N, CA, C and O atoms as a CHARMM CRD file, in Angstrom:
* protein
*
  276
    1    1 MET  N     77.45900  -4.12000  30.40200 PROA 1      0.00000
    2    1 MET  CA    77.85100  -3.63600  31.69100 PROA 1      0.00000
    3    1 MET  C     79.26300  -4.13000  31.95500 PROA 1      0.00000
    4    1 MET  O     79.54900  -5.32400  31.85900 PROA 1      0.00000
    5    2 LEU  N     80.12000  -3.21300  32.28100 PROA 2      0.00000
    6    2 LEU  CA    81.50800  -3.55000  32.57600 PROA 2      0.00000
    7    2 LEU  C     81.69200  -3.61200  34.08500 PROA 2      0.00000
    8    2 LEU  O     81.30400  -2.69100  34.80400 PROA 2      0.00000
    9    3 VAL  N     82.27800  -4.69000  34.55500 PROA 3      0.00000
   10    3 VAL  CA    82.52100  -4.85700  35.98700 PROA 3      0.00000
   11    3 VAL  C     83.97200  -5.24400  36.20300 PROA 3      0.00000
   12    3 VAL  O     84.67600  -5.63100  35.27000 PROA 3      0.00000
   13    4 GLY  N     84.39800  -5.13400  37.42900 PROA 4      0.00000
   14    4 GLY  CA    85.76800  -5.48800  37.76700 PROA 4      0.00000
   15    4 GLY  C     86.66600  -4.26700  37.75800 PROA 4      0.00000
   16    4 GLY  O     86.29000  -3.20100  37.27200 PROA 4      0.00000
   17    5 GLY  N     87.83700  -4.43900  38.29200 PROA 5      0.00000
   18    5 GLY  CA    88.77600  -3.33700  38.39900 PROA 5      0.00000
   19    5 GLY  C     89.15800  -2.72600  37.06500 PROA 5      0.00000
   20    5 GLY  O     89.31400  -1.50900  36.96800 PROA 5      0.00000
   21    6 ALA  N     89.31300  -3.54700  36.03200 PROA 6      0.00000
   22    6 ALA  CA    89.70000  -3.02900  34.71500 PROA 6      0.00000
   23    6 ALA  C     88.60800  -2.16000  34.09800 PROA 6      0.00000
   24    6 ALA  O     88.89300  -1.32700  33.23800 PROA 6      0.00000
   25    7 ALA  N     87.37200  -2.34600  34.52600 PROA 7      0.00000
   26    7 ALA  CA    86.27600  -1.52600  34.01800 PROA 7      0.00000
   27    7 ALA  C     86.44300  -0.06700  34.41100 PROA 7      0.00000
   28    7 ALA  O     85.85900   0.81900  33.78700 PROA 7      0.00000
   29    8 LYS  N     87.24000   0.18500  35.44900 PROA 8      0.00000
   30    8 LYS  CA    87.44500   1.55000  35.92600 PROA 8      0.00000
   31    8 LYS  C     88.60800   2.26300  35.23300 PROA 8      0.00000
   32    8 LYS  O     88.90000   3.41900  35.53900 PROA 8      0.00000
   33    9 VAL  N     89.26500   1.58100  34.30700 PROA 9      0.00000
   34    9 VAL  CA    90.35400   2.20700  33.55800 PROA 9      0.00000
   35    9 VAL  C     89.78000   3.39700  32.78400 PROA 9      0.00000
   36    9 VAL  O     88.74000   3.28300  32.13500 PROA 9      0.00000
   37   10 LYS  N     90.45600   4.51600  32.85900 PROA 10     0.00000
   38   10 LYS  CA    89.98800   5.73200  32.19800 PROA 10     0.00000
   39   10 LYS  C     89.71300   5.46900  30.71700 PROA 10     0.00000
   40   10 LYS  O     90.58900   5.00300  29.98800 PROA 10     0.00000
   41   11 GLY  N     88.49500   5.77000  30.28300 PROA 11     0.00000
   42   11 GLY  CA    88.11100   5.62100  28.88800 PROA 11     0.00000
   43   11 GLY  C     87.59700   4.24300  28.50100 PROA 11     0.00000
   44   11 GLY  O     87.23900   4.03700  27.34100 PROA 11     0.00000
   45   12 MET  N     87.54800   3.29100  29.42900 PROA 12     0.00000
   46   12 MET  CA    87.14800   1.92100  29.09300 PROA 12     0.00000
   47   12 MET  C     85.70300   1.84000  28.60000 PROA 12     0.00000
   48   12 MET  O     85.42500   1.14000  27.62700 PROA 12     0.00000
   49   13 VAL  N     84.79000   2.53900  29.25100 PROA 13     0.00000
   50   13 VAL  CA    83.38400   2.48900  28.83300 PROA 13     0.00000
   51   13 VAL  C     83.24100   3.06300  27.42800 PROA 13     0.00000
   52   13 VAL  O     82.58400   2.46100  26.57900 PROA 13     0.00000
   53   14 GLU  N     83.84000   4.20100  27.17700 PROA 14     0.00000
   54   14 GLU  CA    83.76300   4.81900  25.85800 PROA 14     0.00000
   55   14 GLU  C     84.43300   3.95200  24.79300 PROA 14     0.00000
   56   14 GLU  O     83.91500   3.81900  23.68500 PROA 14     0.00000
   57   15 PHE  N     85.56800   3.37100  25.12200 PROA 15     0.00000
   58   15 PHE  CA    86.26400   2.47700  24.20000 PROA 15     0.00000
   59   15 PHE  C     85.37200   1.29200  23.82600 PROA 15     0.00000
   60   15 PHE  O     85.27900   0.91900  22.65600 PROA 15     0.00000
   61   16 THR  N     84.72300   0.71000  24.82000 PROA 16     0.00000
   62   16 THR  CA    83.84100  -0.43100  24.58000 PROA 16     0.00000
   63   16 THR  C     82.68400  -0.04100  23.67700 PROA 16     0.00000
   64   16 THR  O     82.35100  -0.76900  22.74200 PROA 16     0.00000
   65   17 LYS  N     82.07300   1.09500  23.94800 PROA 17     0.00000
   66   17 LYS  CA    80.97300   1.57300  23.10700 PROA 17     0.00000
   67   17 LYS  C     81.42800   1.76300  21.66700 PROA 17     0.00000
   68   17 LYS  O     80.76700   1.31500  20.73100 PROA 17     0.00000
   69   18 ASP  N     82.55500   2.42800  21.50200 PROA 18     0.00000
   70   18 ASP  CA    83.05300   2.74200  20.16000 PROA 18     0.00000
   71   18 ASP  C     83.51200   1.51200  19.39000 PROA 18     0.00000
   72   18 ASP  O     83.15100   1.34800  18.22500 PROA 18     0.00000
   73   19 GLN  N     84.28700   0.65800  20.00700 PROA 19     0.00000
   74   19 GLN  CA    84.88600  -0.48200  19.31800 PROA 19     0.00000
   75   19 GLN  C     83.91700  -1.63500  19.09000 PROA 19     0.00000
   76   19 GLN  O     84.02200  -2.34400  18.09000 PROA 19     0.00000
   77   20 LEU  N     82.98000  -1.82600  20.00700 PROA 20     0.00000
   78   20 LEU  CA    82.04100  -2.94300  19.87500 PROA 20     0.00000
   79   20 LEU  C     80.66300  -2.51800  19.39500 PROA 20     0.00000
   80   20 LEU  O     79.81000  -3.36100  19.11800 PROA 20     0.00000
   81   21 SER  N     80.44400  -1.22000  19.29700 PROA 21     0.00000
   82   21 SER  CA    79.14800  -0.67500  18.87000 PROA 21     0.00000
   83   21 SER  C     78.00100  -1.23900  19.70300 PROA 21     0.00000
   84   21 SER  O     76.97900  -1.67400  19.17300 PROA 21     0.00000
   85   22 VAL  N     78.19600  -1.21900  21.00600 PROA 22     0.00000
   86   22 VAL  CA    77.17000  -1.69000  21.93600 PROA 22     0.00000
   87   22 VAL  C     76.99300  -0.65300  23.04100 PROA 22     0.00000
   88   22 VAL  O     77.86400   0.18500  23.27100 PROA 22     0.00000
   89   23 ALA  N     75.85700  -0.72500  23.71600 PROA 23     0.00000
   90   23 ALA  CA    75.65600   0.10800  24.89900 PROA 23     0.00000
   91   23 ALA  C     76.55900  -0.43300  25.99900 PROA 23     0.00000
   92   23 ALA  O     76.68600  -1.64700  26.16100 PROA 23     0.00000
   93   24 ALA  N     77.17500   0.44800  26.74100 PROA 24     0.00000
   94   24 ALA  CA    78.06600   0.01800  27.82100 PROA 24     0.00000
   95   24 ALA  C     77.99200   1.01800  28.96000 PROA 24     0.00000
   96   24 ALA  O     77.81800   2.21800  28.75000 PROA 24     0.00000
   97   25 ARG  N     78.12900   0.49600  30.17100 PROA 25     0.00000
   98   25 ARG  CA    78.19200   1.35600  31.34500 PROA 25     0.00000
   99   25 ARG  C     78.96400   0.63800  32.42700 PROA 25     0.00000
  100   25 ARG  O     79.15400  -0.57700  32.37200 PROA 25     0.00000
  101   26 LEU  N     79.40500   1.39100  33.40200 PROA 26     0.00000
  102   26 LEU  CA    80.14300   0.84300  34.52800 PROA 26     0.00000
  103   26 LEU  C     79.15000   0.21300  35.49400 PROA 26     0.00000
  104   26 LEU  O     78.21400   0.87500  35.94200 PROA 26     0.00000
  105   27 GLY  N     79.34700  -1.04700  35.81400 PROA 27     0.00000
  106   27 GLY  CA    78.46600  -1.73500  36.74900 PROA 27     0.00000
  107   27 GLY  C     78.98000  -1.61200  38.17100 PROA 27     0.00000
  108   27 GLY  O     80.16100  -1.83100  38.44200 PROA 27     0.00000
  109   28 VAL  N     78.08400  -1.26100  39.07000 PROA 28     0.00000
  110   28 VAL  CA    78.43600  -1.18200  40.48600 PROA 28     0.00000
  111   28 VAL  C     77.39500  -1.94400  41.28900 PROA 28     0.00000
  112   28 VAL  O     76.22600  -1.98400  40.90500 PROA 28     0.00000
  113   29 PRO  N     77.79800  -2.54500  42.39200 PROA 29     0.00000
  114   29 PRO  CA    76.84100  -3.27200  43.22200 PROA 29     0.00000
  115   29 PRO  C     75.72600  -2.34400  43.69800 PROA 29     0.00000
  116   29 PRO  O     75.98500  -1.20400  44.08500 PROA 29     0.00000
  117   30 ALA  N     74.49200  -2.83100  43.67100 PROA 30     0.00000
  118   30 ALA  CA    73.34200  -2.04700  44.12800 PROA 30     0.00000
  119   30 ALA  C     72.25800  -2.99200  44.62400 PROA 30     0.00000
  120   30 ALA  O     72.27700  -4.18500  44.32300 PROA 30     0.00000
  121   31 GLY  N     71.33100  -2.46200  45.36900 PROA 31     0.00000
  122   31 GLY  CA    70.18400  -3.24000  45.81200 PROA 31     0.00000
  123   31 GLY  C     70.43200  -4.08600  47.03800 PROA 31     0.00000
  124   31 GLY  O     69.75100  -5.09200  47.23800 PROA 31     0.00000
  125   32 TYR  N     71.36500  -3.71600  47.84600 PROA 32     0.00000
  126   32 TYR  CA    71.64200  -4.44700  49.07600 PROA 32     0.00000
  127   32 TYR  C     72.06100  -3.44800  50.14400 PROA 32     0.00000
  128   32 TYR  O     72.35700  -2.29300  49.83800 PROA 32     0.00000
  129   33 SER  N     72.08700  -3.88400  51.37500 PROA 33     0.00000
  130   33 SER  CA    72.50800  -2.99800  52.46300 PROA 33     0.00000
  131   33 SER  C     73.27000  -3.80800  53.49800 PROA 33     0.00000
  132   33 SER  O     73.32100  -5.03600  53.43600 PROA 33     0.00000
  133   34 GLY  N     73.85300  -3.10400  54.44100 PROA 34     0.00000
  134   34 GLY  CA    74.53000  -3.76900  55.54200 PROA 34     0.00000
  135   34 GLY  C     75.96100  -4.16700  55.28500 PROA 34     0.00000
  136   34 GLY  O     76.52600  -4.96800  56.03000 PROA 34     0.00000
  137   35 VAL  N     76.55800  -3.62100  54.24000 PROA 35     0.00000
  138   35 VAL  CA    77.96500  -3.92100  53.97700 PROA 35     0.00000
  139   35 VAL  C     78.75900  -2.62300  53.92700 PROA 35     0.00000
  140   35 VAL  O     78.19400  -1.53900  53.78600 PROA 35     0.00000
  141   36 SER  N     80.02900  -2.74500  54.04100 PROA 36     0.00000
  142   36 SER  CA    80.92600  -1.59800  54.04100 PROA 36     0.00000
  143   36 SER  C     80.89300  -0.85900  52.70500 PROA 36     0.00000
  144   36 SER  O     80.71300  -1.46700  51.64900 PROA 36     0.00000
  145   37 ASP  N     81.06800   0.45000  52.76900 PROA 37     0.00000
  146   37 ASP  CA    81.16400   1.24600  51.54200 PROA 37     0.00000
  147   37 ASP  C     82.35200   0.82600  50.68600 PROA 37     0.00000
  148   37 ASP  O     82.38800   1.11400  49.49000 PROA 37     0.00000
  149   38 GLU  N     83.31400   0.15500  51.28500 PROA 38     0.00000
  150   38 GLU  CA    84.51000  -0.27200  50.55800 PROA 38     0.00000
  151   38 GLU  C     84.20500  -1.27800  49.45000 PROA 38     0.00000
  152   38 GLU  O     85.00400  -1.41900  48.52500 PROA 38     0.00000
  153   39 VAL  N     83.08100  -1.97700  49.51500 PROA 39     0.00000
  154   39 VAL  CA    82.75400  -2.97900  48.49100 PROA 39     0.00000
  155   39 VAL  C     81.67800  -2.49100  47.52900 PROA 39     0.00000
  156   39 VAL  O     81.02900  -3.29800  46.86300 PROA 39     0.00000
  157   40 LYS  N     81.48800  -1.19700  47.45300 PROA 40     0.00000
  158   40 LYS  CA    80.46700  -0.65400  46.56600 PROA 40     0.00000
  159   40 LYS  C     81.02900  -0.16800  45.23400 PROA 40     0.00000
  160   40 LYS  O     80.33400   0.52400  44.49000 PROA 40     0.00000
  161   41 GLY  N     82.26900  -0.51700  44.92500 PROA 41     0.00000
  162   41 GLY  CA    82.88300  -0.12400  43.66300 PROA 41     0.00000
  163   41 GLY  C     82.73500  -1.20100  42.60600 PROA 41     0.00000
  164   41 GLY  O     82.38800  -2.34300  42.90700 PROA 41     0.00000
  165   42 ALA  N     83.00300  -0.82500  41.36500 PROA 42     0.00000
  166   42 ALA  CA    82.89300  -1.75100  40.23600 PROA 42     0.00000
  167   42 ALA  C     83.76800  -2.97900  40.41000 PROA 42     0.00000
  168   42 ALA  O     83.42300  -4.06200  39.93600 PROA 42     0.00000
  169   43 GLU  N     84.90000  -2.82000  41.08800 PROA 43     0.00000
  170   43 GLU  CA    85.81600  -3.94200  41.24600 PROA 43     0.00000
  171   43 GLU  C     85.24400  -5.05400  42.11300 PROA 43     0.00000
  172   43 GLU  O     85.77000  -6.16700  42.11400 PROA 43     0.00000
  173   44 PHE  N     84.17800  -4.77100  42.84800 PROA 44     0.00000
  174   44 PHE  CA    83.56200  -5.77900  43.70600 PROA 44     0.00000
  175   44 PHE  C     82.20500  -6.25800  43.19300 PROA 44     0.00000
  176   44 PHE  O     81.59900  -7.13500  43.81000 PROA 44     0.00000
  177   45 SER  N     81.71500  -5.71300  42.09100 PROA 45     0.00000
  178   45 SER  CA    80.35700  -6.01000  41.65000 PROA 45     0.00000
  179   45 SER  C     80.12300  -7.47900  41.33000 PROA 45     0.00000
  180   45 SER  O     79.07500  -8.01700  41.68500 PROA 45     0.00000
  181   46 ALA  N     81.05400  -8.13500  40.67700 PROA 46     0.00000
  182   46 ALA  CA    80.87200  -9.55900  40.37000 PROA 46     0.00000
  183   46 ALA  C     80.85200 -10.39100  41.64700 PROA 46     0.00000
  184   46 ALA  O     80.01400 -11.28000  41.79700 PROA 46     0.00000
  185   47 ALA  N     81.76500 -10.10900  42.55900 PROA 47     0.00000
  186   47 ALA  CA    81.82300 -10.86100  43.81600 PROA 47     0.00000
  187   47 ALA  C     80.57000 -10.64100  44.65600 PROA 47     0.00000
  188   47 ALA  O     80.02300 -11.59200  45.21400 PROA 47     0.00000
  189   48 VAL  N     80.11400  -9.40300  44.75000 PROA 48     0.00000
  190   48 VAL  CA    78.89900  -9.11100  45.51900 PROA 48     0.00000
  191   48 VAL  C     77.69900  -9.79800  44.87500 PROA 48     0.00000
  192   48 VAL  O     76.86400 -10.37100  45.57400 PROA 48     0.00000
  193   49 GLY  N     77.60900  -9.74700  43.56100 PROA 49     0.00000
  194   49 GLY  CA    76.50800 -10.41300  42.86800 PROA 49     0.00000
  195   49 GLY  C     76.48900 -11.91000  43.11500 PROA 49     0.00000
  196   49 GLY  O     75.42800 -12.48400  43.35800 PROA 49     0.00000
  197   50 LEU  N     77.63700 -12.54300  43.05600 PROA 50     0.00000
  198   50 LEU  CA    77.70900 -13.98400  43.31900 PROA 50     0.00000
  199   50 LEU  C     77.33800 -14.31100  44.75900 PROA 50     0.00000
  200   50 LEU  O     76.67600 -15.31500  45.01800 PROA 50     0.00000
  201   51 MET  N     77.76100 -13.46800  45.69600 PROA 51     0.00000
  202   51 MET  CA    77.39200 -13.69800  47.09700 PROA 51     0.00000
  203   51 MET  C     75.89000 -13.55200  47.30000 PROA 51     0.00000
  204   51 MET  O     75.29300 -14.32200  48.05200 PROA 51     0.00000
  205   52 LEU  N     75.26800 -12.57200  46.63800 PROA 52     0.00000
  206   52 LEU  CA    73.82500 -12.39300  46.76900 PROA 52     0.00000
  207   52 LEU  C     73.06200 -13.56400  46.16300 PROA 52     0.00000
  208   52 LEU  O     72.06400 -14.01700  46.72400 PROA 52     0.00000
  209   53 ILE  N     73.53000 -14.05200  45.02300 PROA 53     0.00000
  210   53 ILE  CA    72.88700 -15.22500  44.42100 PROA 53     0.00000
  211   53 ILE  C     73.00600 -16.42100  45.35600 PROA 53     0.00000
  212   53 ILE  O     72.04200 -17.16400  45.53900 PROA 53     0.00000
  213   54 ASP  N     74.17800 -16.61100  45.94600 PROA 54     0.00000
  214   54 ASP  CA    74.36900 -17.71000  46.88800 PROA 54     0.00000
  215   54 ASP  C     73.48600 -17.53500  48.11700 PROA 54     0.00000
  216   54 ASP  O     72.89300 -18.49700  48.60500 PROA 54     0.00000
  217   55 LEU  N     73.40300 -16.31400  48.61200 PROA 55     0.00000
  218   55 LEU  CA    72.61300 -16.03900  49.81100 PROA 55     0.00000
  219   55 LEU  C     71.13000 -16.28500  49.57800 PROA 55     0.00000
  220   55 LEU  O     70.46600 -16.91700  50.39900 PROA 55     0.00000
  221   56 TYR  N     70.61000 -15.78800  48.46000 PROA 56     0.00000
  222   56 TYR  CA    69.17700 -15.88500  48.19200 PROA 56     0.00000
  223   56 TYR  C     68.80900 -17.05300  47.28600 PROA 56     0.00000
  224   56 TYR  O     67.63200 -17.39100  47.16600 PROA 56     0.00000
  225   57 GLY  N     69.78500 -17.66600  46.65400 PROA 57     0.00000
  226   57 GLY  CA    69.52500 -18.83400  45.82400 PROA 57     0.00000
  227   57 GLY  C     68.94000 -18.52700  44.46200 PROA 57     0.00000
  228   57 GLY  O     68.56800 -19.44600  43.73300 PROA 57     0.00000
  229   58 HSD  N     68.84900 -17.25500  44.09900 PROA 58     0.00000
  230   58 HSD  CA    68.27200 -16.88400  42.80500 PROA 58     0.00000
  231   58 HSD  C     68.61600 -15.43000  42.50700 PROA 58     0.00000
  232   58 HSD  O     69.14400 -14.71300  43.35700 PROA 58     0.00000
  233   59 PHE  N     68.30600 -15.01200  41.28400 PROA 59     0.00000
  234   59 PHE  CA    68.46300 -13.60800  40.93000 PROA 59     0.00000
  235   59 PHE  C     67.33100 -12.82100  41.56600 PROA 59     0.00000
  236   59 PHE  O     66.25000 -13.36800  41.78800 PROA 59     0.00000
  237   60 ALA  N     67.55400 -11.55900  41.86300 PROA 60     0.00000
  238   60 ALA  CA    66.51100 -10.70100  42.43000 PROA 60     0.00000
  239   60 ALA  C     65.39900 -10.52200  41.40500 PROA 60     0.00000
  240   60 ALA  O     65.66900 -10.23800  40.23800 PROA 60     0.00000
  241   61 ALA  N     64.17300 -10.68500  41.82700 PROA 61     0.00000
  242   61 ALA  CA    63.02500 -10.55600  40.93300 PROA 61     0.00000
  243   61 ALA  C     62.98400  -9.16500  40.31500 PROA 61     0.00000
  244   61 ALA  O     63.14900  -8.16000  41.00800 PROA 61     0.00000
  245   62 GLY  N     62.76200  -9.11700  39.00600 PROA 62     0.00000
  246   62 GLY  CA    62.63900  -7.85200  38.31200 PROA 62     0.00000
  247   62 GLY  C     63.95400  -7.14900  38.02300 PROA 62     0.00000
  248   62 GLY  O     63.94300  -6.07600  37.42100 PROA 62     0.00000
  249   63 LYS  N     65.06200  -7.70100  38.41800 PROA 63     0.00000
  250   63 LYS  CA    66.35000  -7.04100  38.22400 PROA 63     0.00000
  251   63 LYS  C     67.10400  -7.57900  37.01100 PROA 63     0.00000
  252   63 LYS  O     68.05800  -6.94300  36.56500 PROA 63     0.00000
  253   64 THR  N     66.71200  -8.72200  36.46700 PROA 64     0.00000
  254   64 THR  CA    67.50600  -9.34800  35.41900 PROA 64     0.00000
  255   64 THR  C     67.18400  -8.84200  34.01800 PROA 64     0.00000
  256   64 THR  O     68.01300  -8.99400  33.12100 PROA 64     0.00000
  257   65 ASP  N     66.01600  -8.24800  33.79500 PROA 65     0.00000
  258   65 ASP  CA    65.66200  -7.81900  32.45300 PROA 65     0.00000
  259   65 ASP  C     66.29500  -6.49600  32.04700 PROA 65     0.00000
  260   65 ASP  O     66.49300  -6.25500  30.85600 PROA 65     0.00000
  261   66 SER  N     66.61400  -5.63800  33.00000 PROA 66     0.00000
  262   66 SER  CA    67.09300  -4.30500  32.65200 PROA 66     0.00000
  263   66 SER  C     68.43600  -4.31900  31.92800 PROA 66     0.00000
  264   66 SER  O     68.69000  -3.41900  31.12800 PROA 66     0.00000
  265   67 TRP  N     69.29200  -5.28300  32.16800 PROA 67     0.00000
  266   67 TRP  CA    70.60900  -5.29200  31.52600 PROA 67     0.00000
  267   67 TRP  C     70.53100  -5.66600  30.05600 PROA 67     0.00000
  268   67 TRP  O     71.46700  -5.39700  29.30200 PROA 67     0.00000
  269   68 ARG  N     69.43200  -6.28100  29.63300 PROA 68     0.00000
  270   68 ARG  CA    69.29900  -6.68900  28.23500 PROA 68     0.00000
  271   68 ARG  C     68.95800  -5.52100  27.32600 PROA 68     0.00000
  272   68 ARG  O     69.09000  -5.62800  26.10600 PROA 68     0.00000
  273   69 LYS  N     68.52700  -4.41900  27.89600 PROA 69     0.00000
  274   69 LYS  CA    68.06500  -3.28500  27.09000 PROA 69     0.00000
  275   69 LYS  C     69.20800  -2.42800  26.63900 PROA 69     0.00000
  276   69 LYS  O     68.99600  -1.42900  25.95100 PROA 69     0.00000
């Protein structure tokens, strides 16, 4: 999963798949509500994830296994 502003560079996901021979996709914040649409882009996904971990003190149940596939 690619996150951050550089993940949105045109062709980055395809480049990652081709060069590293791994599954890749653009990561975007999900599974929360009550925040501005402005922070729902890939460039904010790491920051939003860290804030959610800090807020809840743990990873969301059932959400951590899907990225390993």
